[in-house]
Structure formats: C-alpha cells, structure tokens
C-alpha positions, 0 to 999 in steps of 0.5 A: 836840480843841480845847483853846481852846474847851473844858475838855479834862478826862478826862470832857469829851473822848472818848479818841480825840478826844484824839489830834488837837489843833487849834491857834489857827489851826484847824490839826489835828495829832497830839497828844502822846498820839498820838505816845506811842501811836505809839512804843509801837506801833512798839516792839512791832511791832518785837518782833513782827516779830522773833518772827514774821518774824525781822526782828531790829531789836528782839528780846525783850520789854519786860523784856529785849531787843537792838536791832541786837544791843546788849543792853537790860535793865530795871533792876528786872529786873536787880536781881531776877536779882542778888538771886535768883542772886547773879550779874550777867552781862555782858549784864545789866550792859551792858543795865542801864547802857545803860538807866540812862544813857538815862533819867538823861540824857533821860527819867527816868520817861518809860518809863511813858508812852512805852514801857510797853504797859500805859499804852495800856489804862490810859489807856482804863480811866482814861476809863471810871473817870471816866465812872462817877465822873461818874454817881456809881456809884463813888467817888474813892479816892486813896492815897499814891504812896510805896506804890510804894517799899514794893512795890519793896522787898517784891519785891526782898526776895522775890527775895532770900529765894526765889531766884525773880523773884517780881515777874514773876508779877505784872508786868502790864507784862511780861505784857501785852508778852508777850501782844502779842508771843507771843500768848495766855497765861493770865496776861493775866487778871491784867492784866484783873483789875488794869485792873478794879480801876483802872476800878471802884476806884482810877484808874490804881492800878497805875501810881500806887501799885504798879509797882516799874518806875515807882518805879525810874525815878522815882529817875532823874528829877531829873538828866534834861535833858527836863522840862516847864516852866510859865509862871506868867504865862500860867496862869489856874489852871484845873487841867485839867492836874491833872485829866488828870495821871497824877501830879497832885501834880507840878503842885501849883504851878499851883494858885496863883500862884508869885509869892505864894510869893516867887518872882520868876521867870516859868517853872518846870521841873517837878522832881517825880520822878514826872513821866512826860513824857507831855505830857497837861498840854501837850495840854490847856493852853488858855493854852499855859502848859505845854511841854517844856523841852529842857535840852540846848539850854542846854548848846549 
C-alpha cells in the first residue's frame, strides 16, 4: 500500500495490501495493522502452546489468564463474577487491578485493536461490507455508540439477577478466543452470525454498538499516556482517516481546520474515549498529519 499515491480507503485498498506500507522513499515495511495482527496472533499462539504443549508462558484465554504465573483478568468478567456470586476472590482482584493499571497508563481501549481476536475477522468483514455497499447491494446503517453502555448495564443487571455470567453466552470475543485455543464448539456459529450482521447490515456493529468489554475499556482512555496526535498544518482534510476508523467520531476535528474554532496550537491529541489506538488513520494519512504521541516522553 502506497498511501502517497492513492486514497487508501477501505474500498480502494485490498485488505492484505494494507499489511505493507510504502514510505516516501519507496521503502516497504510492515504497517501498524500488520504489527497489530502479529501481536494478536502471538498472544493466542502462546495460549495454544500452553494448552497443547504445556509451555506455560501465557495460560488460559482472553477472559482470564496467567502470564508466568501472574494473574490477569478482564475487568468486565470480574464485575460479572462479583455481581453473580457476591464474592471477589484474591486472584480476580489482582488480575483486574493489573489490567486496569496497564490500560489506564498505556492503552485505554487499545485492547480492542491489539489483543481482541475478533478484530481480525471484524476488519475483514468490514472490507466485504464496504465492497457490497460500493455495489449498492446494501445500505449504510449507523447507530449511536452510546448503546454499548446500555448493553453493558443490561448484562451486569442480568448477572446480578440470575447469578450467572450471562454475557459469556453471547461474548463473541471469548467464544472466538476459545475456538482458536481449544478447537471447535457449537458457539462459534454465533460468532459467524454476528459477523454476517456486520457484513450485510451494519459495519463493525459488535465493536461499535454492543461490546461491553470495549465500553469498559473506553472508560479508562482519558488518562492514558499513549494517544494519536493530529497536526492541523499538515492535514488537507481528505477524510481518508475517518473512512478507515472504527470509531470515526473521534476524528471529527480533521473535517475542518482547528484554527477556525479559535484554536491557535498546531497539534492536537485525540482525546476521544473510543479511540482504540489501532493506527489505521496513521497508516493511511498521505500528509503524515497523524502519529502516535507517547506521553511518557514528556515526563522524562
């Protein structure tokens, strides 16, 4: 993919072409998307090796695991356990606090792009969806992203009322993770059904409008050190970044020049809680107006 010679929208560029980026000097290198996929594959390879070959570096699955014996637990999973059992075991507390600390400091909602296995097939489904929409076989359907928080409260209430982890029946992230690690289970067909909805009805619907896991991590996004920054003087407002973004509303500032709103500074950090730090906007920006901004450097 050469972002300097073509508008690298979801429709224009093949999915596998996006895994390689060409810089201004013509040198090819892995894109940020390729690095993300590599991280997701590595995480699940370690899970598989633990289960299949007893190489116990990373044990368990995406919902609850141990790395070198140290517990890690998904925060939403822990909340369900607490509400359904009225107990919080020490391992869950340690695992949840560890995850909370990491994402508060570093990543916010980065889990959704860098760890979640469903994002792999979700992004492929996104490409199919846009191809069908280009042929006018389907329509674009967008909803309010705040629906995620409604679903989050709904599933927490069900856990409290039923004393069961109700969300885990429908959790495509956990189902797909366990499918990769442990093999076939009938629940995988629910993942296929959700992916079909995303392909034929609403682009990336699960991640944008439903997933309580993403909603939970979005609450941790504001204080984290790693952000995407935007240079308004470089930007020509082509809106390709918005086209490829999972949560395009976080890039609204790129639609018009910031100076029109009275802002005098040149660079802005994307402060939206929904940003997953996927780097797709950086991969496609032909003006290099977007980049990762490491807040830790400012503390040194």
